[in-house]
Residue frames relative to the residue before (quaternion, step in Angstrom):
aa qw qx qy qz dx dy dz
M 1.0000 0.0000 0.0000 0.0000 0.00 0.00 0.00
R 0.4123 -0.7169 0.5087 0.2394 3.49 -0.95 0.89
P 0.5900 -0.6007 0.3918 0.3708 3.61 -1.09 0.57
D 0.6747 0.5063 -0.3195 0.4317 3.57 1.03 -0.66
D 0.5432 0.6250 -0.3989 0.3938 3.52 1.30 -0.18
V 0.7154 0.4204 -0.2526 0.4977 3.58 1.09 -0.52
G 0.6103 -0.6073 0.3368 0.3811 3.58 1.23 0.27
L 0.4076 0.7164 -0.4827 0.2962 3.61 1.15 0.44
G 0.3982 -0.7510 0.4556 0.2642 3.55 1.20 -0.29
G 0.7750 -0.2822 0.1701 0.5393 3.59 1.12 0.37
F 0.5453 -0.6180 0.4656 0.3223 3.54 -1.28 0.21
D 0.1020 -0.7889 0.6055 0.0237 3.58 -0.80 1.04
S 0.3689 -0.7593 0.4960 0.2033 3.57 -0.66 1.14
H 0.5991 0.5903 -0.3649 0.3994 3.66 1.19 -0.47
T 0.5972 0.5805 -0.3675 0.4139 3.55 1.26 -0.32
L 0.5874 0.5742 -0.3672 0.4364 3.53 1.27 -0.28
P 0.5497 -0.5991 0.4482 0.3715 3.68 -1.04 0.52
P 0.5447 -0.6345 0.4320 0.3378 3.56 -1.03 0.78
A 0.4964 -0.6603 0.4825 0.2912 3.48 -1.12 0.79
A 0.5370 -0.6280 0.4586 0.3268 3.57 -1.06 0.72
R 0.3692 -0.7364 0.5290 0.2038 3.51 -0.93 1.04
R 0.3724 -0.7293 0.5344 0.2095 3.50 -0.99 0.83
V 0.3827 -0.6971 0.5614 0.2288 3.57 -1.03 0.85
T 0.1402 -0.8162 0.5588 0.0431 3.53 -0.37 1.25
R 0.6715 -0.4825 0.3764 0.4179 3.54 -1.34 0.15
R 0.6200 0.5500 -0.3469 0.4390 3.56 1.07 -0.69
T 0.6430 0.5153 -0.3244 0.4645 3.58 1.02 -0.77
L 0.6544 0.5037 -0.3108 0.4707 3.57 0.97 -0.84
R 0.6384 0.5299 -0.3271 0.4524 3.53 1.03 -0.78
H 0.6594 0.4986 -0.3077 0.4710 3.58 0.96 -0.81
A 0.6467 0.5219 -0.3245 0.4518 3.58 1.02 -0.78
V 0.6556 0.5026 -0.3097 0.4708 3.57 0.98 -0.87
R 0.6498 0.5156 -0.3173 0.4595 3.56 1.00 -0.82
L 0.6451 0.5227 -0.3163 0.4589 3.57 1.04 -0.80
L 0.6554 0.5015 -0.3067 0.4743 3.57 1.00 -0.84
A 0.6401 0.5220 -0.3265 0.4596 3.55 1.04 -0.75
L 0.6553 0.5022 -0.3177 0.4663 3.58 0.99 -0.80
L 0.6397 0.5157 -0.3260 0.4674 3.56 1.04 -0.75
A 0.6555 0.5085 -0.3129 0.4624 3.56 1.01 -0.84
L 0.6794 0.4710 -0.2933 0.4801 3.57 0.97 -0.83
G 0.6405 0.5454 -0.3251 0.4319 3.56 1.09 -0.63
T 0.6488 0.5134 -0.3264 0.4571 3.58 1.09 -0.53
L 0.5820 0.6030 -0.3847 0.3868 3.61 1.11 -0.46
P 0.6753 0.4638 -0.3269 0.4712 3.65 0.80 -0.78
L 0.6173 0.5448 -0.3604 0.4385 3.57 1.06 -0.68
G 0.6580 0.4991 -0.3066 0.4732 3.53 0.99 -0.84
A 0.6476 0.5094 -0.3246 0.4645 3.56 1.02 -0.79
Q 0.6446 0.5117 -0.3320 0.4608 3.57 1.03 -0.76
Q 0.6514 0.5104 -0.3284 0.4553 3.56 1.00 -0.76
T 0.6686 0.4930 -0.3103 0.4622 3.57 1.00 -0.76
T 0.7069 0.4327 -0.2730 0.4884 3.57 1.06 -0.68
A 0.5862 0.5945 -0.3795 0.3986 3.60 1.16 -0.39
T 0.6183 0.5742 -0.3507 0.4061 3.56 1.07 -0.69
P 0.6755 0.4504 -0.3228 0.4864 3.67 0.83 -0.76
A 0.6204 0.5374 -0.3601 0.4434 3.59 1.05 -0.68
R 0.6552 0.4941 -0.3180 0.4749 3.56 0.97 -0.81
Q 0.6376 0.5186 -0.3287 0.4654 3.55 1.01 -0.78
T 0.6446 0.5185 -0.3230 0.4597 3.58 1.00 -0.81
T 0.6458 0.5097 -0.3201 0.4698 3.59 0.99 -0.79
A 0.6568 0.5018 -0.3137 0.4673 3.58 0.97 -0.84
D 0.6479 0.5074 -0.3251 0.4659 3.57 0.99 -0.79
S 0.6467 0.5131 -0.3257 0.4609 3.59 0.97 -0.79
L 0.6556 0.4977 -0.3155 0.4721 3.58 0.98 -0.81
R 0.6444 0.5157 -0.3233 0.4630 3.58 1.00 -0.78
E 0.6510 0.5035 -0.3159 0.4722 3.58 1.00 -0.79
A 0.6594 0.5100 -0.3177 0.4519 3.60 0.98 -0.78
L 0.7107 0.4600 -0.2618 0.4635 3.58 1.05 -0.73
F 0.8211 0.2866 -0.1052 0.4822 3.56 0.84 -0.98
N 0.7017 0.4126 -0.2724 0.5131 3.62 1.15 -0.35
P 0.4721 -0.6789 0.4735 0.3031 3.62 -0.90 0.85
P 0.6266 -0.5499 0.3825 0.3983 3.60 -1.15 0.46
I 0.7763 0.1116 -0.0749 0.6159 3.59 1.14 -0.63
T 0.5958 -0.5795 0.4161 0.3689 3.55 -1.20 0.45
P 0.6309 -0.5415 0.3806 0.4048 3.62 -1.12 0.46
K 0.6373 0.5307 -0.3364 0.4461 3.59 0.99 -0.77
R 0.6776 0.4775 -0.2941 0.4758 3.56 0.93 -0.89
A 0.6248 0.5318 -0.3414 0.4586 3.60 1.02 -0.74
F 0.6294 0.5340 -0.3331 0.4558 3.59 1.02 -0.78
F 0.7138 0.4458 -0.2721 0.4666 3.59 0.78 -0.96
Y 0.5847 0.5670 -0.3751 0.4427 3.60 1.10 -0.59
S 0.7373 0.4140 -0.2399 0.4769 3.57 0.80 -1.00
V 0.5897 0.5383 -0.3825 0.4648 3.61 1.12 -0.43
A 0.6658 0.4832 -0.3044 0.4803 3.58 1.02 -0.77
I 0.7807 -0.0128 0.0502 0.6228 3.59 0.85 -1.02
P 0.3566 -0.7554 0.5004 0.2278 3.61 -0.31 1.15
G 0.7623 0.3253 -0.2759 0.4868 3.54 -0.84 1.07
L 0.5653 0.6142 -0.3962 0.3823 3.60 1.17 -0.40
G 0.6557 0.5024 -0.3144 0.4678 3.59 0.96 -0.81
Q 0.6425 0.5145 -0.3214 0.4682 3.58 1.01 -0.80
S 0.6533 0.5031 -0.3203 0.4664 3.59 0.97 -0.79
S 0.6369 0.5151 -0.3299 0.4693 3.60 1.04 -0.70
L 0.6955 0.4271 -0.2598 0.5161 3.59 1.18 -0.53
R 0.4780 -0.7000 0.4039 0.3440 3.57 1.34 0.25
R 0.4716 0.5937 -0.4847 0.4360 3.56 1.05 0.84
F 0.0740 -0.8798 0.4691 0.0209 3.51 0.63 1.25
K 0.6402 0.5224 -0.3436 0.4463 3.61 0.96 -0.71
S 0.6627 0.4872 -0.3056 0.4796 3.56 0.93 -0.84
G 0.6493 0.5161 -0.3152 0.4612 3.58 0.99 -0.80
A 0.6483 0.5065 -0.3224 0.4682 3.58 1.01 -0.77
G 0.6260 0.5443 -0.3387 0.4440 3.60 1.05 -0.70
F 0.6806 0.4685 -0.2908 0.4825 3.58 0.89 -0.89
F 0.6505 0.5177 -0.3260 0.4501 3.60 0.99 -0.75
L 0.6576 0.4942 -0.3100 0.4767 3.60 0.97 -0.82
M 0.6288 0.5198 -0.3355 0.4710 3.57 1.04 -0.72
E 0.6352 0.5222 -0.3253 0.4669 3.57 1.03 -0.73
A 0.6624 0.5024 -0.3083 0.4623 3.59 0.91 -0.87
F 0.6616 0.5002 -0.3100 0.4648 3.60 0.95 -0.85
A 0.6663 0.5011 -0.3082 0.4582 3.61 0.91 -0.88
L 0.6571 0.4987 -0.3184 0.4671 3.60 0.98 -0.77
A 0.6332 0.5226 -0.3359 0.4616 3.58 1.02 -0.73
M 0.6770 0.4734 -0.2920 0.4819 3.60 0.94 -0.84
L 0.6159 0.5324 -0.3469 0.4658 3.58 1.07 -0.65
H 0.6524 0.5035 -0.3176 0.4691 3.58 0.95 -0.82
R 0.6627 0.4978 -0.3129 0.4638 3.59 0.96 -0.81
S 0.6585 0.5009 -0.3151 0.4649 3.60 0.94 -0.81
A 0.6466 0.5080 -0.3214 0.4696 3.57 1.00 -0.76
D 0.6405 0.5107 -0.3254 0.4723 3.60 1.04 -0.70
D 0.6385 0.5099 -0.3279 0.4741 3.61 1.02 -0.76
L 0.6436 0.5135 -0.3235 0.4663 3.58 1.00 -0.75
R 0.6377 0.5236 -0.3305 0.4582 3.58 0.99 -0.76
I 0.6567 0.5025 -0.3127 0.4674 3.59 0.96 -0.84
A 0.6492 0.5220 -0.3216 0.4502 3.58 0.95 -0.84
K 0.6654 0.4833 -0.3121 0.4757 3.59 0.96 -0.77
S 0.6428 0.5385 -0.3336 0.4308 3.59 1.02 -0.73
F 0.7784 0.3286 -0.1685 0.5076 3.61 0.98 -0.81
Q 0.3508 0.7609 -0.4935 0.2331 3.60 1.19 0.27
R 0.7598 0.3717 -0.2037 0.4930 3.61 0.91 -0.86
D 0.5029 0.6411 -0.4427 0.3742 3.60 1.19 0.10
S 0.1780 -0.7511 0.6241 0.1213 3.52 -1.34 0.32
V 0.3027 -0.7466 0.5682 0.1678 3.54 -1.21 0.50
P 0.5627 -0.6074 0.4252 0.3655 3.61 -1.07 0.62
A 0.2800 -0.7520 0.5765 0.1538 3.56 -1.03 0.90
T 0.7884 -0.0536 0.0635 0.6095 3.60 0.88 -0.99
Y 0.3121 -0.7341 0.5762 0.1779 3.52 -1.31 0.45
V 0.5387 -0.5999 0.4838 0.3403 3.53 -1.27 0.48
T 0.0865 -0.8099 0.5802 0.0037 3.56 -0.78 1.06
D 0.5441 -0.5862 0.4888 0.3483 3.55 -1.29 0.40
P 0.4337 -0.7275 0.4558 0.2735 3.63 -0.65 1.03
N 0.6748 0.4940 -0.3130 0.4502 3.60 1.08 -0.54
T 0.7998 0.2808 -0.1369 0.5126 3.56 0.82 -0.99
G 0.3934 -0.7277 0.4762 0.2984 3.58 1.14 -0.56
A 0.4818 0.6638 -0.4463 0.3578 3.56 1.24 0.15
V 0.5317 -0.6232 0.4720 0.3258 3.55 -1.15 0.63
Q 0.3858 -0.7206 0.5306 0.2243 3.52 -0.87 0.99
L 0.2365 -0.7744 0.5785 0.0989 3.51 -1.11 0.85
A 0.1080 -0.7517 0.6471 0.0673 3.53 -1.20 0.63
N 0.8155 -0.1012 -0.0054 0.5698 3.53 -0.39 1.30
G 0.7134 -0.4688 0.2426 0.4609 3.56 1.03 0.81
V 0.6512 0.4842 -0.3147 0.4924 3.57 1.30 0.05
P 0.5016 -0.6550 0.4583 0.3306 3.62 -0.87 0.85
V 0.3857 -0.7088 0.5427 0.2331 3.54 -1.07 0.81
V 0.3159 -0.7642 0.5403 0.1559 3.54 -0.74 1.16
A 0.3166 -0.7491 0.5548 0.1757 3.54 -0.94 0.93
T 0.8033 -0.0140 0.0415 0.5940 3.60 0.79 -0.97
W 0.2571 -0.7510 0.5930 0.1353 3.53 -1.27 0.62
Q 0.1226 -0.7666 0.6224 0.0995 3.54 -1.26 0.43
P 0.5886 -0.5903 0.4022 0.3785 3.59 -1.07 0.64
S 0.5476 -0.6074 0.4613 0.3442 3.58 -1.24 0.51
G 0.6280 -0.5678 0.3894 0.3627 3.54 -1.27 0.26
Y 0.5692 0.5840 -0.3885 0.4290 3.60 1.26 -0.11
T 0.0142 0.8315 -0.5515 0.0644 3.53 0.28 1.28
A 0.6942 -0.4541 0.3508 0.4345 3.53 -1.34 0.06
D 0.6255 0.5387 -0.3447 0.4469 3.59 1.06 -0.69
L 0.6482 0.5119 -0.3210 0.4634 3.57 1.01 -0.80
I 0.6414 0.5163 -0.3242 0.4658 3.56 1.01 -0.82
Q 0.6493 0.5136 -0.3174 0.4624 3.59 0.97 -0.78
A 0.6437 0.5162 -0.3209 0.4650 3.57 1.01 -0.78
R 0.6803 0.4706 -0.3006 0.4746 3.58 0.96 -0.75
K 0.5763 0.5492 -0.3800 0.4710 3.58 1.15 -0.46
L 0.6505 0.5111 -0.3138 0.4659 3.57 0.98 -0.82
Q 0.6224 0.5339 -0.3443 0.4571 3.60 1.03 -0.68
V 0.6418 0.5115 -0.3226 0.4715 3.56 0.99 -0.84
E 0.6676 0.4991 -0.3030 0.4619 3.59 0.92 -0.87
D 0.6362 0.5321 -0.3342 0.4477 3.58 1.02 -0.75
W 0.6966 0.4523 -0.2882 0.4766 3.57 0.88 -0.87
M 0.5865 0.5372 -0.3745 0.4766 3.59 1.12 -0.46
A 0.6410 0.5119 -0.3179 0.4754 3.58 1.02 -0.78
V 0.6283 0.5278 -0.3384 0.4606 3.60 1.04 -0.73
V 0.6447 0.5167 -0.3221 0.4621 3.59 0.97 -0.83
I 0.6753 0.4828 -0.2969 0.4720 3.58 0.87 -0.94
F 0.6496 0.5189 -0.3134 0.4588 3.57 0.96 -0.88
N 0.6464 0.5170 -0.3252 0.4573 3.60 0.97 -0.78
H 0.6265 0.5270 -0.3338 0.4672 3.60 1.03 -0.74
L 0.6978 0.4720 -0.2829 0.4584 3.59 0.83 -0.95
I 0.6599 0.4977 -0.3158 0.4660 3.59 0.94 -0.84
A 0.6418 0.5159 -0.3277 0.4631 3.60 0.98 -0.80
G 0.6581 0.5016 -0.3114 0.4673 3.59 0.97 -0.81
T 0.6584 0.5039 -0.3096 0.4655 3.57 0.96 -0.84
D 0.6497 0.5159 -0.3174 0.4593 3.57 0.97 -0.84
A 0.6595 0.4937 -0.3123 0.4732 3.60 0.96 -0.80
F 0.6338 0.5318 -0.3297 0.4547 3.60 1.01 -0.78
V 0.6848 0.4711 -0.2849 0.4774 3.59 0.89 -0.94
A 0.6405 0.5272 -0.3309 0.4498 3.60 0.99 -0.78
A 0.6535 0.4906 -0.3158 0.4823 3.60 1.03 -0.72
Q 0.6410 0.5188 -0.3273 0.4613 3.59 1.04 -0.72
L 0.7615 0.3360 -0.1724 0.5268 3.59 1.01 -0.83
W 0.2075 0.8241 -0.5059 0.1477 3.57 1.14 0.60
D 0.7572 0.3705 -0.2075 0.4962 3.62 0.93 -0.84
I 0.6374 0.4636 -0.3441 0.5102 3.63 1.22 0.32
P 0.1541 -0.8058 0.5644 0.0914 3.62 0.00 1.20
A 0.1928 -0.7884 0.5790 0.0773 3.56 -0.90 0.97
R 0.1848 -0.7510 0.6257 0.1016 3.49 -1.23 0.64
V 0.0909 -0.7958 0.5987 -0.0019 3.53 -0.59 1.22
A 0.0159 0.8048 -0.5905 0.0584 3.55 -0.82 1.02
L 0.2362 -0.7454 0.6103 0.1267 3.56 -1.16 0.76
R 0.0605 0.7908 -0.6065 0.0564 3.54 -0.98 0.81
A 0.5075 -0.6340 0.4947 0.3094 3.53 -1.20 0.59
V 0.1480 -0.7876 0.5965 0.0438 3.54 -0.92 1.00
P 0.3450 -0.7417 0.5291 0.2258 3.62 -0.66 1.01
L 0.1309 -0.7814 0.6089 0.0384 3.54 -0.98 0.96
P 0.6560 -0.5193 0.3529 0.4189 3.60 -1.17 0.38
R 0.8013 0.2237 -0.1105 0.5438 3.58 1.05 -0.72
G 0.8174 -0.0030 -0.0208 0.5756 3.56 0.95 0.74
T 0.5188 -0.6061 0.5022 0.3336 3.51 -1.28 -0.50
G 0.1447 -0.7894 0.5931 0.0642 3.55 -0.97 0.87
V 0.4354 -0.6601 0.5478 0.2731 3.53 -1.38 0.05
G 0.1540 -0.7940 0.5846 0.0641 3.54 -0.83 1.04
V 0.1961 -0.7632 0.6086 0.0934 3.56 -1.09 0.77
S 0.0579 -0.7883 0.6125 0.0085 3.56 -0.84 1.01
V 0.1031 -0.7782 0.6189 0.0255 3.54 -0.93 0.96
G 0.0345 -0.8212 0.5693 -0.0191 3.55 -0.63 1.12
Y 0.1480 -0.7717 0.6151 0.0646 3.54 -1.07 0.81
R 0.0787 -0.7719 0.6260 0.0779 3.51 -1.24 0.47
């Protein structure tokens, strides 16, 4: 019987079950190659994961050091500011404090130089004397001249006495003490600032009413 006799309208090959596919050597070769690529591809991922953990730890350690550790050690900050007042503070990013110590150093050195110059002048003129009176003509009252220079009758010591020289020596010593004190205070401040690097402080001034007036209160807070 023909297929068109039963009303199928012709023979359709898609109505037949699909033929079984044969597993060829080429298919096996492609499968093995694919498995090998997958196996090799997982190795770099594992290596990246193993190497990523130390990198993350290194980044965390660097961030922790930047936040909680000072840029320089307290010992180095102390010696920096002892050598040049304000240098340790600037290294710790405390620029206002560093500028204050540096300006104080410049002012103290300028006053020390001026006091030392005054002392030198006082010592130079200590043995000098100044004219007190001049020889005059009894008839006219004019000052007599000798080779065009007035003739001195009496002399008096200069104003640069031993007491003045001693006072100027004390001024030089005082300004030297200020310079040394500024170096030590700057070093101590830098040392303490480096030690308290991870303890931010808040300093506030406020007026405090008193029974007999008004005072100033200072509050220091740490967190």
